[in-house]
N, C-alpha and C positions, 0 to 999 in steps of 0.2 A: 703439373703438377700445379700451375698456374694456370690453369686455366678446370684446375678442380677446388683449387680456393676460390674463384670469380661463380665457378658453379656455387659453392656452400652461401657466399654470398648473398646469390641472386636468390637462394631459395630459400634465405635465413628476413631475406626485407621484408619476404610474400606472407610470413607471416607478424609483419606488425600494419599499422594503423595509416602513421603518419613513416615519410620517408624523408632525412635532412641529408643534406649532400654541402656540400664546399664548392660553393658556382664565384670566378673573376667579374668582377661589374660590369666588363666592358664586354660580360659574354650575357646572350638571352639565351633563352628555350623557350621552346615556340612550341606546345603541344595540339597534335591533330585528331579529337577521337574518332569515331568513327562513323556512319549516320547510322546507325542502331542503336549510338552512346546511350542510353539512361541519364537524365537529365537528372532527377530526384534523387540520387544516388549521393549529390555538391547542397542540397537546398542550404543545407547548413553556410556551406560557404558565400552564397549566391552575393548575403548584401556585406564584404568585406575583401577587400583587397584579400590577403593568404586568411587560411584558417586559425582559430584560435588555441590555444596554445599554451597550457596554466601559469605559465609564467616569463615571461622577454626577462632573457641576460642581462639585459643592458634599463629596464626598469622592473622594480621588486614591486610595485604600485600598482596595481593595476589601473588603466585608464580607465574613464565612462564608460566607451562605446564598446568596452569590451561584455562579453554579457561569461555568465558561467553558466553550462550547458545542462549541468544536475541540478543547481535549481533552476532553471528553466521548464526541466522536464521535471520538475517536481510544483513546482505551481502550476502547470500542465492539467497534474494528473490529480492537486489538491481539488479543479479549480470545474471537475468531470467529478470525483470521488461532493463535493457539495453541491454541484446540481443532482443529480443520482441518489441522496437523499431528502433532497428539496423536493424531489418526484413524485418521494415513497410519502413525508408526510405530508404534500397534498393529494394524494390519493387516497389516503389515511384520516383526513380532517372530512373528505366527500362524504366519505363513510362512516364515520364516529367512533374517529381522534383513540380513538384503542388502539394499537399493534400487539393484535392475539400472534401466539409462536403458541402452533400445533405443533402437537408433536414436539417439542423441546422440552428436554428435562434438566434441573441442577443434582450432580452427585454429589456430598462431599461425607465422607467416613467420620464417627463424630474422632475427636482423645475422648474426653471425659468422659466417655457414656456406650458403652458396647452398643449403638445402635448407628448404622447409616438414616444420613438426609437426603430426601428427596426434594424439591421440587418440580413441581408440576401444576401447571393452566394456566403461564403464567402470559400477564398483562400486561403490555403497558402504556400507559397515556402520555399521548405525546400534547407536552405545552403548543396555545393561540399561537404564539411568539413566529414570526419565520425563522430565529436564530437556535430552534432549538436544539441546533449541534454545530460546532468547529468545528473543521483538521487543519490538527498542529506538522501533521508533516505525512509527504505522504507518496513514496518511489513503487514504480516496476521494475521488476526485476525480470529484463526480456528472456534470461537462458533458463531460470526457475522457474518461467510462466505466470509469476506468483506478487503482490501487488503488500506491502506495508507500509501501516495510517499505522494514528495516532488520532484518534476520538475524542474529543469532548464533549462531551455534555449539556447543555444547561442547569436543564429540571424535570429531574422525571419522576414519574411516579406508577412505582410495577406492584403489579396484584400474584399473588398465586397462592400455589396449596402445597403448605411443607407439611411430608410426610414422614414420621421415623417406625424404621425398621428392624428386628430387634435382630441379631445380624446370624442365628438358630433359626428361625425363623424364611428369611432367605433360603440359607441353601434347601429347607426341609420343597417350603411353597414358590419354587421359583416364578412360573406362570399367574400363579396369581395369590397376590401375601397379600394380606392382614395388617396394614399399621395397629401398631402399635397406639400413636397419640399422632392426631394430627390438627389442624390448624389456618388455622384461611392467615395472608398474615400483607401485610399492604408495609409499601417501602419508601422513600420519598428518600430523593436525592437530588441534592440539589448543585453537586456538583458528582461529578463521574464520568470516570474516561476510558477508552478500554487502547491498547495497543500494543 
């Protein structure tokens, strides 16, 4: 029975990232890693004596040298995202200062009338300033392999074509319906966000 409990305890420890134990002060632990041990797994512990824990039982307030890994990861993600967005801006400015959204369209059914609204041929004029977009929040989820971010744009001018389609026409002619009404629009957004 004792052996089974010990095996269950070791099996349960294999599920955790951190192992905790009580060791008398005069005891010394020595770990001999094998020669083929990959040191990159422990890079986050290289600078400190002990691994970072979110809290310390004796000290409620974080020490200045303790760093929040989530905040650092978010800062790195934000920096990478801002560099990528800045390179997009530089490429577009070198071309013509317009970002064409080929193949994209917005669709919204209207509540006040039996029409469906489609916005097509969208173009975004990028402002000449370097800080055209700011990344407010950024985190990468390695499990889902998804990037969650919030972008704040300073000043954007969006132009496109607005087409209104009747519901009945869309059902009768789904391939090439003719719009009931259409117009070109220019929209200037002083503060816009995506997130």
